[in-house]
VEXDREN-2710 file (C-alpha; in Angstrom, 1 decimal):
% VEXDREN-2710
k/r/px/py/pz
1/MET/-4.5/58.3/-4.4
2/SER/-5.4/61.9/-5.2
3/LEU/-3.8/64.0/-7.9
4/THR/-5.8/67.1/-7.3
5/SER/-2.8/68.9/-5.9
6/SER/-0.7/68.0/-8.9
7/ALA/0.1/70.5/-11.6
8/LEU/-1.6/68.1/-13.9
9/TYR/-4.9/69.1/-12.5
10/GLN/-4.6/72.9/-12.1
11/LYS/-8.0/74.5/-12.8
12/LYS/-8.3/76.5/-16.0
13/GLU/-11.0/78.6/-17.7
14/LEU/-11.9/77.5/-21.2
15/ALA/-14.3/79.3/-23.6
16/GLY/-15.7/81.3/-20.7
17/TRP/-17.0/78.4/-18.5
18/ARG/-15.7/76.1/-15.8
19/VAL/-14.9/72.9/-17.6
20/CYS/-15.3/70.7/-14.4
21/GLN/-18.9/71.5/-13.9
22/PRO/-21.5/68.8/-14.7
23/LYS/-23.5/71.2/-17.0
24/HIS/-20.7/71.0/-19.6
25/HIS/-21.0/67.1/-20.1
26/LYS/-21.9/67.6/-23.8
27/ILE/-18.9/68.1/-26.2
28/ASN/-19.4/70.8/-28.8
29/MET/-16.7/69.2/-31.0
30/THR/-17.7/71.4/-34.0
31/GLU/-16.3/74.4/-32.3
32/HIS/-12.8/72.9/-31.9
33/ILE/-12.2/70.1/-34.4
34/GLN/-11.5/70.7/-38.0
35/ARG/-13.4/68.3/-40.3
36/PRO/-12.3/68.6/-44.0
37/GLY/-15.2/68.1/-46.4
38/GLU/-17.8/67.8/-43.6
39/SER/-21.2/68.1/-45.0
40/LEU/-23.1/68.1/-41.7
41/GLN/-24.1/71.3/-40.1
42/PRO/-22.4/72.1/-36.8
43/GLU/-25.5/71.3/-34.8
44/GLU/-26.1/68.1/-36.6
45/ALA/-22.4/67.0/-36.2
46/THR/-22.6/67.6/-32.5
47/ALA/-25.7/65.5/-32.1
48/TYR/-24.3/62.8/-34.3
49/CYS/-21.1/62.5/-32.2
50/GLN/-23.0/62.7/-29.0
51/ALA/-25.3/59.8/-30.1
52/ILE/-22.3/57.7/-31.1
53/ALA/-20.5/58.3/-27.8
54/ASP/-23.6/57.7/-25.6
55/ALA/-24.5/54.4/-27.4
56/SER/-20.9/53.0/-27.2
57/ASP/-20.2/50.0/-25.0
58/ASP/-16.9/51.6/-24.3
59/TRP/-16.3/54.1/-21.5
60/GLU/-15.5/57.2/-23.5
61/ALA/-14.1/60.4/-22.0
62/TRP/-12.7/63.8/-22.9
63/ILE/-9.9/64.8/-20.5
64/LEU/-9.2/68.5/-20.5
65/THR/-5.8/70.0/-20.2
66/ASP/-6.1/70.5/-16.5
67/GLY/-6.9/66.8/-15.8
68/THR/-10.7/67.3/-15.4
69/TYR/-13.4/65.8/-17.6
70/LYS/-15.5/67.6/-20.1
71/TYR/-17.4/64.5/-21.1
72/ILE/-17.8/60.9/-19.8
73/SER/-20.1/58.4/-21.6
74/PRO/-22.8/56.5/-19.8
75/ALA/-21.0/53.2/-20.3
76/CYS/-18.7/54.0/-17.4
77/ALA/-21.5/53.1/-15.0
78/GLY/-21.9/49.6/-16.5
79/ILE/-18.2/49.0/-16.3
80/SER/-17.2/50.6/-13.0
81/GLY/-20.4/50.9/-11.1
82/TYR/-19.9/54.6/-10.8
83/GLN/-22.0/57.3/-12.6
84/PRO/-20.4/59.8/-15.0
85/LYS/-21.3/62.6/-12.5
86/GLU/-19.2/61.0/-9.8
87/PHE/-16.2/61.1/-12.1
88/MET/-17.0/64.7/-13.1
89/ASP/-17.2/65.8/-9.5
90/ARG/-14.1/63.9/-8.5
91/PRO/-11.5/63.8/-11.3
92/ASP/-9.2/61.6/-9.1
93/LEU/-11.9/58.9/-8.6
94/LEU/-10.3/56.8/-11.3
95/PHE/-7.1/56.6/-9.3
96/ASP/-9.0/55.6/-6.2
97/ILE/-10.6/52.6/-7.9
98/VAL/-7.5/51.4/-9.8
99/HIS/-6.1/48.2/-8.4
100/PRO/-3.2/49.1/-6.0
101/GLU/-0.8/47.0/-8.0
102/ASP/-1.5/49.0/-11.2
103/ARG/-1.6/52.6/-9.8
104/ASP/2.1/53.4/-10.4
105/ASN/1.9/52.2/-14.1
106/LEU/-1.2/54.3/-14.7
107/LEU/0.3/57.3/-13.0
108/ARG/3.4/57.1/-15.2
109/HIS/1.1/56.8/-18.2
110/HIS/-0.8/60.0/-17.3
111/THR/2.4/61.8/-16.4
112/CYS/3.9/61.0/-19.8
113/HIS/0.8/61.8/-22.0
114/LEU/-1.5/64.2/-20.2
115/ASP/0.6/67.3/-20.7
116/CYS/1.8/66.3/-24.2
117/ARG/1.2/69.0/-26.7
118/ASP/3.0/67.3/-29.5
119/HIS/1.0/66.9/-32.7
120/ASP/3.0/63.8/-33.5
121/ASP/2.1/62.1/-30.2
122/GLY/-0.1/59.2/-31.4
123/PRO/-2.4/57.0/-29.5
124/ALA/-1.2/55.6/-26.2
125/GLU/-2.4/52.4/-24.6
126/ILE/-2.2/50.7/-21.2
127/GLU/-4.0/47.9/-19.4
128/PHE/-4.9/48.0/-15.8
129/ARG/-7.4/46.7/-13.3
130/ILE/-10.1/48.5/-11.4
131/LEU/-12.2/47.7/-8.4
132/THR/-15.9/48.2/-9.2
133/ARG/-18.3/49.6/-6.7
134/ASP/-19.4/46.1/-5.6
135/GLY/-15.7/45.0/-5.2
136/ALA/-15.3/43.0/-8.4
137/ILE/-12.1/43.2/-10.4
138/ARG/-12.3/44.3/-14.0
139/TRP/-9.6/44.6/-16.6
140/ILE/-9.5/47.9/-18.6
141/ARG/-7.7/48.5/-21.9
142/HIS/-7.2/52.3/-21.9
143/GLN/-6.4/54.1/-25.1
144/CYS/-5.9/57.9/-25.4
145/GLN/-4.7/60.4/-27.9
146/PRO/-4.5/64.2/-28.0
147/PHE/-6.7/66.3/-30.2
148/PHE/-6.4/69.9/-31.3
149/SER/-8.6/72.7/-32.6
150/ALA/-8.5/73.8/-36.2
151/GLU/-6.2/76.6/-35.0
152/GLY/-3.8/74.0/-33.5
153/GLU/-4.9/74.7/-29.9
154/TRP/-4.4/71.6/-27.7
155/LEU/-7.8/70.7/-26.3
156/GLY/-6.8/67.7/-24.1
157/ARG/-7.1/64.0/-24.7
158/ARG/-9.8/61.6/-25.9
159/SER/-9.7/58.3/-24.0
160/THR/-11.5/55.0/-24.4
161/ASN/-11.7/52.5/-21.6
162/ARG/-12.8/49.1/-22.8
163/ASP/-13.8/46.3/-20.5
164/ILE/-11.5/43.3/-21.4
165/THR/-12.2/41.2/-18.3
166/ARG/-13.6/38.3/-20.3
167/ILE/-10.6/38.5/-22.6
168/LYS/-8.2/38.4/-19.7
169/GLN/-10.1/35.6/-18.1
170/ALA/-10.0/33.6/-21.3
171/GLU/-6.3/34.4/-21.7
172/GLU/-5.7/33.3/-18.1
173/ALA/-7.7/30.2/-18.6
174/LEU/-5.7/29.5/-21.8
175/ARG/-2.4/30.2/-20.0
176/LYS/-3.3/27.9/-17.2
177/SER/-4.4/25.3/-19.6
178/GLU/-1.2/25.6/-21.6
179/MET/0.8/25.5/-18.3
180/GLN/-1.1/22.4/-17.2
181/LEU/-0.5/20.8/-20.6
182/HIS/3.1/21.7/-20.4
183/ASP/3.4/20.3/-16.9
184/ALA/1.6/17.2/-17.9
185/CYS/3.9/16.7/-20.8
186/ARG/6.9/17.4/-18.6
187/ILE/5.8/15.0/-15.9
188/ALA/4.8/12.4/-18.4
189/ARG/8.0/13.1/-20.4
190/LEU/5.8/13.5/-23.5
191/GLY/6.6/15.5/-26.6
192/TYR/5.5/16.4/-30.1
193/TRP/7.2/16.3/-33.4
194/GLN/6.4/17.2/-37.0
195/TYR/8.0/16.7/-40.4
196/ASP/7.2/19.1/-43.3
197/LYS/7.9/17.3/-46.5
198/PRO/8.2/20.3/-48.9
199/SER/10.7/22.1/-46.8
200/ALA/12.2/18.8/-45.4
201/ARG/12.1/20.5/-41.9
202/LEU/11.8/18.3/-38.8
203/THR/10.9/20.0/-35.6
204/PHE/10.5/18.8/-32.0
205/SER/9.1/20.1/-28.8
206/ASP/11.4/21.1/-25.9
207/THR/10.8/17.8/-24.2
208/LEU/13.4/16.3/-26.5
209/TYR/16.1/18.5/-25.0
210/ILE/15.2/17.2/-21.5
211/LEU/15.3/13.6/-22.6
212/ALA/18.6/14.0/-24.3
213/GLY/20.1/16.0/-21.5
214/LEU/20.6/19.1/-23.7
215/TYR/19.6/22.8/-23.6
216/GLY/17.6/24.4/-26.3
217/ASN/20.4/26.9/-27.2
218/THR/22.8/24.0/-27.9
219/PHE/20.5/22.1/-30.2
220/THR/18.7/22.9/-33.4
221/SER/15.6/20.8/-34.0
222/GLY/16.6/19.6/-37.4
223/GLY/16.8/16.1/-38.8
224/LYS/20.6/15.8/-38.7
225/ASP/20.9/17.0/-35.1
226/MET/18.1/14.6/-34.1
227/LEU/19.9/11.6/-35.7
228/ARG/23.0/12.5/-33.7
229/LEU/21.0/11.8/-30.6
230/VAL/19.8/8.4/-31.8
231/HIS/21.8/5.3/-31.1
232/PRO/23.5/4.1/-34.3
233/GLU/21.6/0.8/-34.3
234/ASP/18.3/2.7/-34.4
235/ARG/19.1/5.5/-36.9
236/ARG/17.7/3.7/-39.9
237/LEU/14.4/3.2/-38.1
238/ALA/14.4/6.8/-36.9
239/ILE/14.8/8.1/-40.5
240/SER/11.8/5.9/-41.6
241/ILE/9.7/7.2/-38.7
242/PHE/10.4/10.9/-39.0
243/THR/10.6/11.3/-42.8
244/GLY/7.7/9.1/-43.9
245/GLY/9.1/5.6/-44.5
246/LYS/6.8/3.5/-46.7
247/LEU/7.4/0.4/-44.6
248/LEU/5.8/1.7/-41.5
249/ALA/2.0/1.5/-40.9
250/PRO/0.3/4.7/-39.7
251/ARG/-0.2/5.0/-35.9
252/ASP/2.2/2.1/-35.2
253/SER/4.4/2.7/-32.2
254/HIS/8.2/2.2/-32.3
255/GLU/10.9/2.4/-29.7
256/ILE/14.3/3.9/-30.3
257/HIS/17.3/4.5/-28.0
258/LEU/18.9/7.9/-27.5
259/ILE/22.5/8.6/-26.7
260/GLN/23.0/10.5/-23.4
261/GLN/26.3/11.7/-22.1
262/LYS/25.4/11.0/-18.5
263/GLY/23.3/8.1/-17.1
264/ALA/21.5/5.4/-18.9
265/ALA/20.4/5.9/-22.5
266/PRO/16.8/7.0/-22.7
267/VAL/14.3/4.8/-24.6
268/ILE/11.5/6.8/-26.4
269/ARG/8.3/5.4/-27.8
270/ILE/7.2/7.2/-31.0
271/ILE/3.7/7.3/-32.5
272/HIS/3.1/8.9/-35.9
273/GLU/0.5/9.6/-38.6
274/ASP/0.8/11.1/-42.1
275/ILE/-0.4/14.6/-42.9
276/TYR/-2.5/15.1/-46.1
277/ASP/-3.4/18.2/-48.1
278/ASP/-6.8/18.9/-49.5
279/ASN/-6.0/16.7/-52.5
280/GLY/-5.1/13.7/-50.4
281/VAL/-1.4/14.0/-51.1
282/ILE/1.0/13.3/-48.2
283/VAL/2.8/16.5/-47.2
284/GLY/4.4/15.5/-44.0
285/ARG/4.2/13.5/-40.9
286/ARG/3.5/14.2/-37.2
287/GLY/3.4/12.4/-34.0
288/SER/4.3/12.2/-30.3
289/PHE/7.2/10.7/-28.4
290/GLN/7.4/9.7/-24.8
291/ASP/10.2/8.6/-22.5
292/VAL/9.5/5.0/-21.6
293/THR/12.9/4.3/-19.9
294/GLY/11.3/3.9/-16.5
295/HIS/8.5/1.8/-18.0
296/LYS/11.1/-0.4/-19.7
297/HIS/13.0/-0.7/-16.4
298/VAL/9.8/-1.7/-14.6
299/GLN/9.0/-4.2/-17.4
300/ALA/12.4/-5.7/-17.0
301/GLN/12.0/-5.9/-13.2
302/LEU/8.6/-7.5/-13.6
303/SER/10.0/-10.0/-16.2
304/LEU/12.8/-10.8/-13.7
305/LEU/10.2/-11.4/-10.9
306/ASP/8.2/-13.6/-13.2
307/LYS/11.2/-15.7/-14.0
308/ILE/12.0/-16.0/-10.3
309/PHE/8.4/-16.8/-9.6
310/ASP/8.4/-19.5/-12.3
311/THR/11.9/-21.0/-11.7
312/THR/12.3/-20.9/-7.9
313/VAL/12.3/-24.3/-6.1
314/GLU/10.1/-22.8/-3.4
315/GLY/6.4/-23.2/-3.8
316/ILE/4.5/-19.9/-3.9
317/VAL/0.7/-19.5/-3.6
318/ILE/-0.9/-16.0/-3.7
319/THR/-4.4/-15.5/-2.2
320/ASP/-6.6/-12.6/-1.4
321/THR/-7.5/-11.8/2.2
322/ASN/-10.3/-14.3/2.1
323/GLY/-8.0/-17.1/1.1
324/LYS/-9.1/-17.3/-2.6
325/ILE/-6.2/-18.5/-4.7
326/GLU/-5.1/-16.0/-7.3
327/LYS/-1.7/-17.5/-8.5
328/ILE/0.3/-20.6/-8.0
329/ASN/3.9/-21.2/-9.3
330/PRO/5.2/-24.3/-11.0
331/ALA/7.1/-25.4/-7.9
332/ALA/3.8/-25.3/-5.8
333/GLN/2.1/-27.3/-8.6
334/ARG/4.8/-30.0/-8.4
335/ILE/4.6/-30.2/-4.6
336/LEU/0.9/-30.2/-4.2
337/GLY/0.0/-32.0/-7.5
338/TYR/-2.6/-29.4/-8.7
339/THR/-2.7/-27.4/-12.0
340/PRO/-3.5/-23.7/-12.0
341/VAL/-6.9/-24.4/-13.6
342/GLU/-7.8/-26.7/-10.7
343/VAL/-7.0/-24.3/-7.9
344/ILE/-7.2/-20.6/-9.1
345/GLY/-10.4/-19.2/-7.8
346/GLU/-10.7/-21.9/-5.1
347/ASN/-10.1/-21.3/-1.4
348/SER/-6.8/-22.4/0.1
349/ARG/-8.7/-24.8/2.3
350/ILE/-8.5/-27.2/-0.7
351/PHE/-5.0/-28.1/0.7
352/LYS/-6.1/-28.6/4.3
353/SER/-5.1/-31.9/5.8
354/ASP/-7.3/-31.9/8.9
355/ARG/-4.1/-32.8/10.9
356/HIS/-4.2/-29.5/12.8
357/ASP/-6.7/-28.4/15.4
358/LEU/-8.6/-25.1/15.6
359/PRO/-6.1/-23.4/18.0
360/PHE/-3.3/-23.9/15.4
361/TYR/-5.2/-22.0/12.8
362/ALA/-6.3/-19.3/15.3
363/ASP/-2.6/-18.7/16.1
364/LEU/-1.8/-18.6/12.4
365/TRP/-4.4/-16.0/11.5
366/GLY/-3.7/-14.0/14.7
367/SER/0.0/-13.7/13.8
368/LEU/-0.9/-12.5/10.3
369/LYS/-3.3/-9.9/11.7
370/GLU/-0.9/-8.6/14.4
371/LYS/2.5/-9.0/12.8
372/GLY/1.8/-9.4/9.1
373/ILE/3.7/-12.7/9.0
374/TRP/3.5/-16.3/10.1
375/GLN/6.3/-18.9/10.0
376/GLY/6.1/-22.6/10.9
377/GLU/5.5/-26.1/9.7
378/ILE/2.1/-27.1/8.4
379/TRP/0.8/-30.3/7.1
380/ASP/-1.2/-30.1/3.8
381/ARG/-2.7/-32.7/1.6
382/ARG/-1.7/-33.3/-2.0
383/LYS/-4.2/-33.9/-4.8
384/ASN/-3.6/-37.6/-4.5
385/GLY/-4.6/-37.6/-0.8
386/GLU/-1.0/-37.9/0.6
387/LEU/-0.1/-35.8/3.5
388/CYS/3.0/-33.6/3.1
389/PRO/4.8/-31.5/5.7
390/LEU/5.6/-28.0/4.5
391/GLN/7.9/-25.4/6.0
392/MET/6.0/-22.2/5.2
393/THR/6.2/-18.5/5.6
394/ILE/3.0/-16.5/5.0
395/THR/3.4/-12.8/4.5
396/SER/0.8/-10.0/4.2
397/LEU/0.9/-7.5/1.4
398/PHE/-0.4/-4.1/2.2
399/ASP/-2.0/-1.4/0.0
400/SER/-1.2/2.4/0.2
401/HIS/-3.6/2.6/3.2
402/ARG/-1.7/-0.1/5.1
403/GLN/-4.5/-2.5/4.7
404/ALA/-3.7/-6.1/3.9
405/ASN/-5.0/-7.0/0.5
406/ARG/-2.9/-10.2/-0.4
407/PHE/-1.3/-13.1/1.3
408/ILE/1.8/-14.8/-0.1
409/GLY/2.7/-18.3/1.0
410/VAL/6.2/-19.4/0.3
411/PHE/7.0/-23.0/1.3
412/HIS/9.2/-26.0/0.6
413/ASP/8.4/-29.7/0.9
414/MET/9.7/-31.3/4.1
415/THR/8.8/-34.9/3.1
416/GLU/12.3/-35.9/2.2
417/VAL/13.7/-34.1/5.2
418/ARG/11.3/-35.8/7.5
419/THR/12.0/-39.2/5.8
420/GLN/15.7/-38.6/6.4
421/GLU/15.1/-37.6/9.9
422/LYS/13.1/-40.8/10.6
423/LYS/15.9/-42.8/9.0
424/ILE/18.6/-41.2/11.1
425/HIS/16.4/-41.6/14.2
426/PHE/15.8/-45.3/13.4
427/GLN/19.5/-45.8/12.8
428/THR/20.4/-44.1/16.0
429/TYR/18.1/-46.3/18.2
430/HIS/17.8/-49.5/16.2
431/ASP/20.1/-52.4/15.3
432/ALA/21.1/-52.0/11.6
433/LEU/21.1/-55.8/11.0
434/THR/17.9/-57.0/12.7
435/GLY/15.9/-53.8/12.9
436/LEU/15.4/-54.4/16.6
437/PRO/15.9/-51.6/19.2
438/ASN/19.5/-51.2/20.2
439/ARG/20.9/-50.9/23.7
440/HIS/20.3/-47.1/23.9
441/LEU/16.6/-47.4/23.0
442/PHE/16.2/-50.4/25.4
443/LEU/17.6/-48.4/28.3
444/ASP/15.3/-45.5/27.6
445/ARG/12.3/-47.8/27.6
446/LEU/13.5/-49.5/30.7
447/LYS/13.8/-46.1/32.5
448/ILE/10.2/-45.2/31.5
449/ALA/8.9/-48.6/32.5
450/LEU/10.5/-48.3/35.9
451/ARG/8.9/-44.9/36.5
452/HIS/5.5/-46.2/35.6
453/CYS/5.7/-49.6/37.3
454/LYS/2.9/-50.0/39.9
455/LYS/3.2/-51.8/43.2
456/ASP/0.9/-54.6/42.1
457/ARG/2.4/-55.0/38.7
458/LYS/5.9/-56.1/37.8
459/LEU/8.4/-56.1/34.9
460/ALA/11.1/-58.5/33.9
461/VAL/14.4/-58.2/32.0
462/LEU/15.5/-61.3/30.2
463/MET/19.0/-61.9/28.6
464/VAL/19.3/-64.3/25.6
465/ASP/22.4/-65.4/23.8
466/ILE/22.9/-68.0/21.0
467/ASP/25.2/-70.9/21.9
468/ASP/28.0/-71.7/19.6
469/PHE/27.2/-68.8/17.3
470/LYS/30.9/-67.8/17.1
471/GLN/31.7/-71.2/15.5
472/VAL/29.2/-70.3/12.6
473/ASN/31.0/-67.0/11.9
474/ASN/34.4/-68.6/12.1
475/SER/33.5/-71.6/9.9
476/LEU/31.0/-70.2/7.4
477/GLY/31.7/-66.5/7.5
478/HIS/29.9/-63.4/8.7
479/THR/27.4/-63.3/5.9
480/ILE/25.9/-66.7/7.0
481/GLY/26.1/-65.5/10.6
482/ASP/24.2/-62.3/9.9
483/LEU/21.4/-64.3/8.2
484/LEU/21.2/-66.6/11.1
485/LEU/20.9/-63.7/13.6
486/LYS/18.1/-62.2/11.5
487/GLN/16.1/-65.4/11.7
488/ALA/16.8/-65.7/15.4
489/SER/15.6/-62.2/16.1
490/VAL/12.3/-63.0/14.3
491/ARG/11.7/-66.1/16.4
492/ILE/12.4/-64.3/19.6
493/ARG/10.0/-61.4/18.6
494/GLU/7.3/-63.9/17.9
495/CYS/7.5/-65.3/21.5
496/VAL/6.7/-62.0/23.3
497/ARG/3.7/-59.8/23.4
498/GLU/3.1/-56.8/21.1
499/HIS/4.1/-54.2/23.6
500/ASP/7.2/-56.0/25.0
501/THR/10.6/-54.9/23.8
502/VAL/13.2/-57.2/22.2
503/ALA/16.6/-55.5/21.7
504/ARG/19.9/-56.6/20.4
505/GLN/22.9/-55.6/22.5
506/GLY/25.5/-56.8/20.0
507/GLY/26.9/-60.1/18.7
508/ASP/24.5/-62.9/19.6
509/ASP/23.2/-61.2/22.7
510/PHE/19.6/-60.2/23.0
511/ILE/17.7/-58.5/25.9
512/LEU/14.0/-58.5/26.5
513/LEU/11.8/-56.1/28.5
514/LEU/8.5/-57.6/29.7
515/GLU/6.2/-54.8/31.1
516/ASP/3.1/-54.9/33.2
517/ILE/3.3/-58.6/34.3
518/SER/1.5/-60.0/37.3
519/ASP/3.9/-62.7/38.3
520/ILE/7.4/-64.0/37.6
521/ALA/5.8/-67.0/36.0
522/VAL/5.0/-64.8/32.9
523/ALA/8.8/-64.3/32.4
524/THR/9.4/-68.0/32.9
525/GLN/6.8/-69.0/30.4
526/THR/8.3/-66.5/27.9
527/MET/11.7/-68.0/28.2
528/GLU/10.2/-71.5/27.7
529/ARG/8.6/-70.4/24.5
530/ILE/11.9/-68.9/23.2
531/THR/13.8/-72.1/24.2
532/GLU/11.2/-74.2/22.4
533/SER/11.2/-72.1/19.3
534/PHE/15.0/-72.6/19.0
535/GLN/14.5/-76.4/18.9
536/THR/13.5/-76.2/15.3
537/PRO/16.6/-76.1/13.1
538/PHE/17.5/-72.8/11.3
539/SER/17.9/-73.1/7.5
540/VAL/20.3/-70.7/5.9
541/ASN/21.4/-71.0/2.2
542/GLY/20.4/-74.7/2.2
543/LYS/22.2/-75.5/5.4
544/GLN/20.6/-76.4/8.7
545/PHE/21.8/-75.1/12.1
546/PHE/20.7/-76.4/15.6
END
C-alpha cells in the first residue's frame, strides 16, 4: 500500500535542504529543541543524542511533517531486515511490510496523528505485525509523539518501534495454556475455591455456576449464596469445609450434594488445605471441587453389577483369551466345588471332563471366533470328580479396537434336570411296580429286533401269567399282591439272559423277548426254567404262596 500520493506525504523544503535525502540522516536536534538548563554545547548534545539513538535496540525514527524520514536508527535492520536507507528512499515501505490484517489500523493511526499540530497531543501507541525480509512475522509496539522547536514550530513526530514478538509469543503461549487449563477444568468439571478469614470472603471459580445450573450474573460467590446451593443435610459439613472447621483434617476429601432446579442433584467432591501467613497463623483455606455425579453413578452401576454377579443363580466364569481364569462367582463355586483361590490364574481346562471329542471343542472355538458367542450343553467335572452337565453360553468381550480380550461363560447346572428327565423317561417306558419295561418299551425293542433278525438266527416272544393271582388280591389285598408280583418278576428275570427283555403288560401278565436264538429249543428251555422257578413257594409277610 503506497501513501506517496496522499497529502500526508507532500514534499516540503525545510531549513534549505530536501529532508528525504539520505545525506540528512543525522538529526541536529539542538537547532530545533529547547533544552532548559542544558549545559552541553550544541555540537556535544547532537553527538550525545546521536549515540543514544544509534545504540538503542529499538527502531527509532524522526518522521517529518510531509511523512518522510529525517532519521532512522540502525536497529530497524535487525528488526525488519531492511536497512535505514531503504526506508529513507521509500517512505511507504513500512506500509508495504505491515501485515495485511493490520494495515487499516496503522493507516488510521497515522491519519489521526501525523498531521496533528496540537501541543497537547501526547504520546500515541499502537501494536501491529510486520513481515520481515525473510518472511518472518514480528510484532511491533509503535509509540510516537510530536515535537516542536523552541519557537513552537511543529517539526514532525518522533517514533519508537519496539520488537515485542517474544512478549506476544509468551502472551499467546500463556493464553493457550490458560485456555487449555480452562477447557480441562470445564471438561473435568473441576473448580477452585478460597476462603479469606480476615474478610470472611468465600470465592469460587465459574465452574460452580455450571455445576449448579446458574449464570454468573445471577449468583454472587459469597458464603450465603453457596450454602443456598447445598442440600440441607450437607450444609453443616459445607460450613466446616469452607470456613475452616477444626474437625476436618487437611487434604481430606468430602462429598456434598448440591440442589439443582433441573435434573439430578450434582455431587461434588471437595479437597482443602489451610493457608498460613509468615508467622504460621491460619488466615484462610483453599481447595478444589469436582463434579463426581457421573463417577458416583458409575460406582452405583458397578456396585449393582457386583451384586448381580455375586447373587445370581447362574454360574459365571471370566477368562482371558487364553482361557486363564480371572474371576468366578459364588454360584459357579457351588456348582463346580472350587474356591476362587483354587482356580483364579488356572486355565479353564481344570473343569474339562474328557467326555467331548476334539471336533466338539473345534466347533466351540470356531463359533467364538466367527460369531463372538457359543451356546450349548457341555459336560464338566467337579472338584470331587463328578461329571456335571452344564447349559452354557460363552460370550466374547471386545476392546475399543474390536479385538476379543475376555470370555464370559454363563451356565446353570443341568444335573437335576437330567435326573428328572431320566426319571420321566423311566416312568414312561417302565412298569412303576416292578421296574420292568412296560408294553410300549417292549414293542419298541421287538420292532428293532425284527429289523435286525438274520435268516440263520431267530427270536421268540413268550407270554407268562400267574395262575390264581386274582384270588390273592381279593383275599389278602392289593398290597400283598403287589409284593408277590415283585418277587415273581425277579424270578422270571433270573431265568433269561442278560440281553433278553422281560416286560410286564399289566396285572399278572408278563411278556418275554428272546433275541438271537438258534433254535426253538432255547425258548422251550427258558420256559422250563421259569416253570421250575415257580415251584418254590413265595413268602410274603410270613405267608407262603404256591
